[in-house]
C-alpha positions in Angstrom: -24.3 37.3 16.9 -20.4 36.7 17.5 -20.5 33.0 17.2 -22.4 33.2 13.9 -18.8 31.6 12.1 -19.3 28.6 14.2 -21.6 26.1 11.7 -19.6 26.4 9.0 -16.2 26.3 10.8 -18.0 22.8 12.0 -19.1 22.0 8.1 -15.4 22.9 7.1 -13.7 21.0 9.4 -15.8 17.7 9.0 -15.2 17.7 5.3 -11.8 18.0 5.9 -11.7 15.3 8.5 -13.8 12.9 5.9 -11.4 13.2 3.5 -8.5 12.6 5.8 -10.1 10.1 7.9 -10.8 8.1 5.1 -7.6 8.4 3.7 -6.0 7.0 6.8 -8.2 3.7 7.0 -5.8 2.6 4.0 -2.9 4.6 4.4 0.5 1.9 4.9 1.7 2.0 8.2 -0.8 4.7 9.6 -4.0 2.8 8.7 -3.1 -1.1 9.7 -5.3 -2.8 11.7 -2.7 -3.2 14.6 -2.8 0.0 15.3 -5.6 0.8 18.2 -8.5 2.5 16.6 -8.6 5.3 19.2 -5.1 6.1 18.1 -6.0 6.2 14.3 -8.9 8.3 15.0 -7.4 10.6 17.4 -4.4 11.0 14.9 -7.0 11.6 12.0 -8.7 14.2 13.8 -5.5 16.0 15.2 -4.5 16.1 11.4 -7.1 17.4 9.9 -7.2 20.5 12.7 -3.7 20.9 11.2 -4.7 21.0 7.8 -8.0 23.0 8.2 -6.0 26.7 8.3 -4.2 25.5 4.9 -7.0 24.4 3.4 -9.8 26.7 4.7 -9.4 29.2 0.8 -9.9 26.3 -1.3 -12.9 24.8 0.9 -16.3 25.4 -0.5 -18.9 27.7 1.7 -21.6 26.3 4.1 -24.6 25.1 1.4 -27.9 26.1 2.6 -29.7 22.7 2.5 -28.9 19.7 4.2 -29.0 17.6 1.2 -26.1 19.4 -0.6 -23.9 18.8 3.1 -24.7 15.1 2.5 -23.2 15.1 -1.2 -20.1 16.9 -0.4 -19.5 14.4 2.6 -19.8 11.5 0.7 -17.8 13.1 -2.2 -15.3 14.0 0.2 -15.7 10.2 1.3 -15.3 9.1 -1.7 -12.4 10.7 -2.6 -10.4 9.6 0.5 -11.2 6.0 0.3 -9.9 6.1 -3.5 -6.4 7.7 -3.0 -6.3 5.4 0.2 -6.7 2.6 -1.9 -4.4 3.5 -4.1 -1.7 4.2 -1.6 -2.4 0.3 -0.5 -1.8 -0.9 -3.6 1.3 1.1 -3.9 2.7 -1.1 -1.1 1.2 -4.4 -2.7 4.4 -5.1 -4.4 5.9 -6.8 -1.4 3.1 -9.4 -1.2 3.1 -10.2 -4.8 7.5 -10.7 -4.3 6.8 -12.6 -1.3 4.3 -15.1 -2.8 6.8 -15.7 -5.6 9.9 -15.6 -4.0 7.7 -18.5 -1.6 6.9 -20.4 -4.3 10.4 -20.7 -6.3 12.0 -21.8 -2.8 9.7 -24.1 -1.9 7.9 -22.8 0.9 4.5 -21.6 -0.7 2.7 -24.1 2.0 4.2 -22.1 4.5 1.8 -19.3 5.6 1.1 -17.1 8.4 -1.4 -14.1 9.1 -0.6 -10.9 8.0 -1.6 -8.0 9.9 -0.7 -5.5 7.2 -3.9 -6.9 4.7 -6.4 -7.7 7.1 -5.4 -10.8 8.7 -5.4 -12.8 5.6 -3.4 -15.9 5.3 0.1 -15.3 3.2 2.9 -16.7 2.5 5.8 -16.0 5.3 8.5 -14.3 2.6 5.2 -12.4 1.9 4.3 -11.1 5.4 8.2 -10.6 6.2 8.6 -8.4 3.3 5.4 -6.2 4.3 6.4 -5.4 8.0 9.8 -4.5 6.6 8.6 -2.5 4.0 6.4 -0.6 6.6 9.4 -0.3 8.9 11.2 0.9 6.0 8.8 3.6 5.2 9.0 5.2 8.6 12.5 4.9 8.8 13.3 7.0 5.2 10.4 9.5 6.2 8.2 8.4 3.1 5.2 8.7 5.6 6.1 12.4 5.5 5.4 12.1 2.1 2.1 10.3 2.1 0.9 13.3 4.8 1.9 15.7 2.3 0.4 13.6 -0.5 -2.9 13.9 1.6 -2.6 18.0 1.4 -1.6 18.2 -2.1 -4.7 15.7 -3.3 -6.8 19.0 -2.4 -5.0 20.4 -5.6 -5.5 17.3 -7.7 -9.2 16.6 -6.2 -10.9 19.9 -5.7 -13.9 19.5 -3.2 -16.0 21.7 -5.5 -15.3 19.7 -8.8 -17.1 16.4 -9.6 -16.1 12.7 -8.9 -13.5 11.8 -12.0 -14.6 8.2 -12.1 -12.5 7.5 -14.9 -9.7 9.1 -14.0 -10.1 6.9 -10.7 -10.3 3.5 -12.4 -7.2 4.3 -14.8 -5.3 4.9 -11.8 -6.1 2.1 -10.0 -5.6 -0.3 -12.9 -2.0 1.6 -13.2 -1.5 1.2 -9.7 -2.3 -2.6 -9.6 -0.2 -3.5 -12.8 3.0 -1.1 -11.4 3.0 -3.1 -7.9 2.8 -6.6 -10.0 5.2 -5.6 -12.2 7.7 -4.1 -9.4 6.9 -7.4 -7.6 7.7 -9.5 -10.3 11.1 -7.9 -10.8 12.1 -7.7 -7.1 11.4 -11.9 -7.0 13.2 -12.2 -11.0 16.6 -13.5 -9.5 14.2 -16.3 -8.0 12.4 -16.9 -11.0 15.8 -17.4 -12.5 17.4 -19.6 -9.7 13.7 -21.5 -10.2 14.2 -22.2 -13.8 17.6 -23.2 -13.5 17.3 -25.4 -10.5 14.0 -27.3 -12.1 15.5 -27.8 -15.6 18.7 -29.2 -13.5 16.7 -31.5 -11.7 14.9 -32.7 -14.6 17.6 -33.5 -16.1 19.1 -35.3 -13.3 15.8 -37.3 -12.9 16.4 -38.4 -16.4 19.5 -39.6 -16.3 18.6 -41.4 -12.5 14.9 -42.5 -12.9 15.2 -44.8 -10.1 16.6 -41.4 -8.0 14.0 -39.6 -5.9 15.5 -36.9 -7.1 13.5 -33.8 -6.0 12.7 -35.4 -2.5 16.5 -35.4 -2.2 17.1 -31.9 -3.6 14.2 -30.1 -2.1 16.6 -29.4 1.2 19.2 -28.0 -1.3 16.9 -25.8 -2.6 15.3 -24.2 0.6 18.9 -23.6 1.8 19.9 -22.1 -1.6 17.4 -20.1 -1.7 17.0 -18.7 2.0 20.9 -17.7 1.0 20.0 -16.2 -2.1 17.1 -14.3 -0.1 19.6 -12.7 2.5 22.0 -11.7 -0.3 19.3 -9.8 -2.2 17.1 -8.7 0.4 18.7 -5.0 0.4 18.6 -4.6 -3.5 14.8 -5.7 -3.1 13.7 -3.5 -0.8 16.0 -1.1 -2.2 13.6 -1.1 -5.4 10.3 -1.5 -3.6 11.1 2.2 -1.8 11.8 3.6 -5.1 8.7 2.2 -6.6 6.8 3.7 -3.6 8.4 7.1 -3.7 7.6 7.4 -7.2 4.0 6.0 -7.0 3.4 8.3 -4.2 5.0 11.2 -6.2 1.9 11.1 -9.0 -0.3 11.7 -6.3 1.2 15.3 -5.7 1.9 18.6 -7.4 
């Protein structure tokens, strides 16, 4: 008789872990594939244990039917995957900016595997900005805000409410377009540089048709681009962190 509370406690902890674990699969920094799976699983279990007493009053009672339990777990997993994917979209601005910069500088053919994107080949600039962005998120303690957003998600997406598929789709579209916009804004000086440089080379090639202008000017394009990248890196990453913080605020109450 004294252990009647165990089934409901196990059930409530399991549904908390379902959402937390699903979000941590995609969360920037904490959900990277470079982190061992056991460490990620252990962190999800411990963090769910920390959240459990805080969320206990908001969680539904143990259903009497097994199908209701399965549906509740499926509901929480879907919410966790949805919110985790949104957070992953928030940091994709670095890849957008890196791809634009690499194209404008003339190093778009320089590719390397990006662990933050599952090992997919990406531009060197994008991989560097992605790593730097994750490092700055931890250095500025913004990862605390991501963990707080997990807790606040229960205020926005209650376990007892039906899935808001339409709102989730709108949030995903807004996140993708916002990240693309910020990525273009981060790379805006390089777009201007590329336009001016190519316009100048085009005029010079018309004045001297026999001269291989682009072949001779390519090293200058790379060096000036790298110099511009070094000068503007702090500004770009500041704008990136501002975007990430603002997007995270939309998941909090």
